[in-house]
C-alpha positions as CSV (number, residue, x, y, z in Angstrom):
1,M,0.0,0.0,0.0
2,S,1.3,3.5,-0.9
3,D,2.4,5.9,1.8
4,G,-0.4,8.3,0.9
5,A,-3.0,5.5,1.5
6,L,-1.4,4.5,4.8
7,I,-1.3,8.1,6.0
8,D,-5.0,8.5,5.0
9,R,-5.9,5.4,7.0
10,F,-3.9,6.6,10.0
11,L,-5.6,10.0,10.0
12,E,-9.0,8.4,9.7
13,M,-8.2,6.4,12.8
14,M,-7.0,9.5,14.7
15,A,-10.2,11.3,13.9
16,A,-12.6,8.5,14.5
17,E,-11.0,6.8,17.6
18,R,-9.1,9.5,19.3
19,G,-11.2,12.6,18.4
20,A,-8.2,14.5,17.0
21,S,-9.0,18.1,16.1
22,R,-8.8,19.3,12.5
23,N,-5.6,21.3,13.3
24,T,-4.0,18.2,14.7
25,L,-4.9,16.2,11.6
26,V,-3.5,18.9,9.3
27,A,-0.2,19.0,11.3
28,Y,0.2,15.2,11.3
29,R,-0.5,15.0,7.6
30,R,2.1,17.7,6.9
31,D,4.7,16.0,9.1
32,L,4.1,12.6,7.7
33,E,4.1,13.7,4.1
34,Q,7.3,15.6,4.7
35,A,8.8,12.5,6.2
36,A,7.8,10.4,3.3
37,E,9.6,12.8,1.0
38,G,12.7,12.7,3.2
39,V,13.3,9.0,3.4
40,K,14.7,6.7,0.7
41,G,12.0,4.3,-0.5
42,A,8.6,4.1,1.2
43,L,8.0,5.6,4.6
44,G,5.9,2.6,5.6
45,D,9.0,0.4,5.1
46,A,11.5,2.7,6.8
47,D,13.8,1.3,9.4
48,A,15.3,2.9,12.5
49,A,18.5,3.9,10.6
50,A,16.4,5.8,8.0
51,L,14.4,7.5,10.7
52,R,17.6,8.6,12.5
53,K,18.9,10.1,9.3
54,L,15.6,11.9,8.8
55,M,15.6,13.3,12.4
56,A,19.2,14.4,11.8
57,D,17.9,16.5,8.9
58,Y,15.6,18.2,11.4
59,R,18.4,19.5,13.6
60,S,18.0,23.1,12.3
61,L,14.4,23.1,13.6
62,A,13.3,24.1,17.1
63,A,13.5,21.2,19.5
64,S,9.7,21.4,20.0
65,S,9.1,21.1,16.3
66,A,11.4,18.1,15.9
67,A,9.8,16.4,18.9
68,R,6.3,16.9,17.3
69,K,7.5,15.3,14.1
70,L,8.9,12.4,16.0
71,S,5.6,12.0,17.9
72,A,3.8,11.8,14.6
73,L,6.1,9.1,13.4
74,R,5.8,7.1,16.5
75,Q,2.0,7.2,16.4
76,F,2.0,6.4,12.7
77,F,4.2,3.3,13.1
78,A,2.3,2.2,16.2
79,F,-0.8,2.3,13.9
80,L,0.9,0.2,11.2
81,L,2.0,-2.3,13.9
82,D,-1.6,-2.6,15.3
83,E,-2.9,-3.0,11.7
84,G,-0.5,-5.8,10.9
85,E,1.3,-3.7,8.3
86,R,4.6,-3.9,10.2
87,A,6.1,-6.2,12.8
88,D,7.8,-3.4,14.7
89,N,7.8,0.3,15.5
90,P,11.2,1.7,14.4
91,A,10.4,5.2,15.7
92,L,10.6,3.9,19.3
93,D,14.4,3.5,18.9
94,I,14.8,7.3,18.1
95,A,15.8,9.5,21.1
96,R,13.3,12.3,21.7
97,P,14.8,15.8,21.1
98,A,15.4,17.6,24.4
99,T,12.9,20.3,24.9
100,Q,12.5,22.9,27.5
101,R,9.0,24.1,28.1
102,P,9.1,28.0,28.4
103,L,7.5,29.5,31.5
104,P,4.2,31.1,30.6
105,R,3.9,34.9,30.8
106,I,1.5,36.0,33.5
107,L,-0.2,39.2,34.6
108,T,0.0,40.6,38.2
109,H,-3.1,40.9,40.3
110,A,-2.8,44.7,39.8
111,D,-2.8,44.4,36.0
112,V,-5.9,42.2,36.1
113,E,-7.6,44.6,38.5
114,R,-6.9,47.5,36.1
115,L,-8.4,45.5,33.2
116,F,-11.5,44.8,35.1
117,E,-11.9,48.3,36.4
118,R,-11.7,49.7,32.9
119,A,-14.0,47.1,31.4
120,S,-16.6,47.6,34.2
121,E,-16.4,51.3,33.8
122,E,-17.0,51.2,30.1
123,A,-19.9,48.7,30.6
124,S,-21.6,50.9,33.3
125,G,-24.4,53.4,32.9
126,E,-28.1,53.2,32.0
127,V,-27.5,52.3,28.4
128,P,-23.9,51.0,28.0
129,P,-22.5,50.1,24.6
130,A,-23.2,46.5,23.6
131,A,-19.5,46.1,22.7
132,A,-18.5,47.1,26.2
133,V,-20.9,44.6,27.9
134,R,-19.6,41.9,25.6
135,M,-16.0,42.8,26.4
136,L,-16.8,42.5,30.2
137,L,-18.3,39.1,29.7
138,L,-15.4,37.9,27.6
139,L,-12.9,39.1,30.3
140,E,-14.9,37.4,33.0
141,L,-14.9,34.1,31.2
142,L,-11.2,34.3,30.2
143,Y,-9.9,35.1,33.7
144,G,-12.7,33.7,35.8
145,S,-13.0,30.3,34.0
146,G,-9.6,29.9,32.3
147,L,-11.0,29.1,28.8
148,R,-8.9,28.8,25.7
149,A,-9.5,31.6,23.2
150,S,-11.0,29.1,20.7
151,E,-13.3,27.6,23.3
152,L,-14.5,31.1,24.4
153,V,-15.3,32.6,21.0
154,S,-17.2,29.4,19.9
155,L,-19.4,29.1,23.0
156,P,-23.0,28.4,21.9
157,R,-25.7,30.7,23.0
158,R,-27.1,28.0,25.3
159,A,-23.7,27.5,27.1
160,I,-25.0,29.5,30.1
161,A,-28.5,28.4,31.0
162,G,-30.7,28.2,34.1
163,T,-29.0,28.4,37.4
164,S,-26.1,26.1,36.7
165,E,-22.8,27.0,38.2
166,Y,-20.8,25.3,35.4
167,L,-20.2,25.7,31.7
168,I,-20.0,22.6,29.5
169,V,-17.1,23.4,27.2
170,R,-16.0,21.5,24.2
171,G,-12.2,21.6,24.0
172,K,-9.3,20.0,22.3
173,G,-10.1,16.6,20.6
174,D,-13.8,17.5,20.8
175,K,-13.7,16.5,24.5
176,E,-16.2,18.1,26.9
177,R,-15.4,19.3,30.4
178,L,-17.2,21.2,33.2
179,V,-15.8,24.6,33.9
180,P,-16.8,26.7,36.9
181,L,-18.9,29.8,36.3
182,S,-18.5,32.7,38.7
183,Q,-21.4,34.8,39.9
184,R,-19.7,37.8,38.3
185,A,-19.6,36.1,34.9
186,R,-23.3,35.2,35.3
187,D,-24.2,38.8,36.1
188,A,-22.3,39.9,33.0
189,F,-24.1,37.3,31.0
190,D,-27.5,38.5,32.2
191,R,-26.6,42.0,31.0
192,W,-25.3,40.7,27.6
193,L,-28.2,38.3,26.8
194,P,-30.8,41.0,26.1
195,L,-28.3,42.6,23.6
196,L,-27.8,39.4,21.6
197,A,-29.3,39.3,18.2
198,D,-32.2,36.9,17.8
199,G,-31.6,33.7,16.0
200,S,-27.8,33.5,16.4
201,P,-26.6,30.2,17.8
202,W,-23.4,31.8,19.2
203,L,-22.9,33.6,22.5
204,F,-20.5,36.0,20.7
205,P,-21.8,36.3,17.2
206,S,-20.1,38.2,14.4
207,G,-21.5,38.3,10.9
208,K,-22.5,34.8,9.9
209,A,-20.3,33.1,12.5
210,H,-18.7,34.0,15.8
211,V,-16.0,36.4,16.9
212,S,-12.7,35.2,15.7
213,R,-9.7,34.5,17.9
214,V,-7.8,37.2,16.1
215,R,-10.5,39.7,16.9
216,L,-10.6,38.7,20.5
217,F,-6.8,39.2,20.7
218,Q,-7.2,42.7,19.2
219,M,-10.1,43.7,21.6
220,L,-8.0,42.6,24.6
221,R,-5.0,44.6,23.6
222,D,-7.2,47.7,22.9
223,L,-8.7,47.3,26.4
224,A,-5.2,46.9,27.9
225,A,-4.1,50.2,26.3
226,R,-7.1,52.0,27.6
227,A,-6.5,50.5,31.1
228,G,-2.9,51.6,31.3
229,V,-1.6,48.0,31.0
230,D,1.2,47.1,28.5
231,P,-0.8,45.8,25.5
232,T,2.1,43.6,24.4
233,A,1.8,41.7,27.7
234,V,-1.9,40.9,27.3
235,S,-3.5,38.1,25.3
236,P,-6.2,35.5,25.8
237,H,-3.6,32.9,26.6
238,V,-1.9,35.2,29.1
239,L,-5.2,35.6,30.9
240,R,-5.6,31.8,31.0
241,H,-2.2,31.6,32.5
242,A,-3.1,34.2,35.1
243,F,-6.2,32.2,36.0
244,A,-4.2,29.1,36.6
245,T,-1.3,30.8,38.5
246,H,-3.5,32.9,40.7
247,L,-5.6,29.9,41.6
248,L,-2.4,28.0,42.7
249,E,-1.4,31.1,44.7
250,G,-4.7,30.8,46.5
251,G,-4.1,27.1,47.3
252,A,-6.0,25.3,44.5
253,D,-5.3,21.6,44.0
254,L,-3.2,20.9,41.0
255,R,-5.4,18.0,39.9
256,A,-8.5,20.1,40.1
257,L,-6.7,22.8,38.0
258,Q,-5.8,20.2,35.4
259,L,-9.5,19.3,35.0
260,M,-10.5,23.0,34.8
261,L,-7.9,23.8,32.1
262,G,-8.7,20.6,30.1
263,H,-5.1,19.3,30.1
264,A,-4.8,15.7,29.1
265,D,-1.5,15.3,30.9
266,I,-0.9,16.8,34.4
267,A,2.7,17.4,33.3
268,T,1.3,20.3,31.2
269,T,-0.4,21.7,34.3
270,E,2.8,21.4,36.4
271,I,4.4,24.2,34.6
272,Y,2.4,26.5,36.9
273,T,4.2,25.2,39.9
274,H,7.4,26.7,38.5
275,V,5.7,30.1,37.9
276,D,4.4,30.0,41.5
277,S,7.8,29.4,43.0
278,R,7.5,32.4,45.3
279,R,4.4,30.9,47.0
280,L,6.2,27.6,47.4
281,V,9.2,29.2,49.1
282,E,6.8,31.0,51.5
283,L,5.0,27.7,52.1
284,V,8.3,26.0,53.0
285,N,9.3,28.8,55.3
286,R,5.9,28.8,57.0
287,R,5.0,25.1,57.1
288,H,8.3,23.1,57.2
289,P,9.0,21.6,60.7
290,L,12.2,23.5,60.9
291,A,10.3,26.8,60.8
292,A,8.7,25.9,64.1
293,M,12.1,25.6,65.7
294,D,13.0,29.2,65.2
295,G,13.5,31.2,68.4
296,V,10.9,33.7,69.6
297,D,13.2,36.4,68.2
298,G,13.0,35.0,64.7
299,K,16.6,33.6,64.8
300,A,17.4,30.0,64.1
301,P,18.2,28.0,67.2
302,S,21.9,27.7,68.2
303,A,23.7,24.5,67.5
C-alpha cells in the first residue's frame, strides 16, 4: 500500500477513535508527508536507521518542532503495527529531542484589576454600549474560568443556562469538560443576553459566524491600552495563565486545576508550579517543621 494511502488510514483512525482536532490532523499530515519525501523508499517500510537520518535533517528546527514530528512518526508506526502492516515500531528507537517548556507569561493581580476596572467602567451606565458589555463578559470568562480563546469565542448561546454553576465546554479533541462559572460572569451574561441578536446560535456572534480568535486578541489589547496595561503583555492565553497561576497562589489543588484547564496530561499543568515558585518558598518557610524551631526572636536555634 502506498504511503499516501497509509497516511490517510492513519488520519481516519485518529479522527474516529481519538477525536483528533482538524488542526492536529492537518499537522500530522504535513509532518508525515514531509517524512515520506525525506526517506529513501517508502515511509511505511523505513527502518530505525532511515528515521535517525531523517531526524538528523531536522536539527535546524526548534526542539519542540522536531519532537512533534517524531511524535507523529511514533504514532504512525504504532498504527501500522496494530494493523499488521509492520512487525515493529522503528520510531521507538529514536531519542526524543530535548525540549525545555518555556515558562508562561502572566499578569500581576494589579494588572488584572486595572483591566476589570476599565471594562466595568465602560460597561456601566443606564445604556452601556453593547460592545462594552460583551468585552466585560469575555474578560470574566477568560480570567474567571480559564477558557482557551477558541473555546471562548465558539461558545454556543445556550452555554450558560438556568442556574447552573458550570459551563459545558467542548475543548481539544472534541472533548467536553465542566468549567466553573462565577457569579460575576453570570451577572455579566445577564446583561449581555438582552443585547444578543435573535436567531444567532453563538454567544458571541459576528456576521454569519462568531467572533474570531484574532478579533478577541485585538479587543483585549485595545482594552489593555485603555486600562494603562502594557498591550504587548496581554493576550487570551496570558489571561488563561493568570487564571491558573493565581488559583495556585490561592491554594488550589493541581489535579483540580488540570481538570478545569482541560489538560490531558498533568505534566502540562505542572508548569504553573514553577511560575508559582515564590508561593512555594513562602510555604516551606511557614509550614516546614524547621520553621517551628525558630526562636521567639526569629533567629534560628543555636547549635
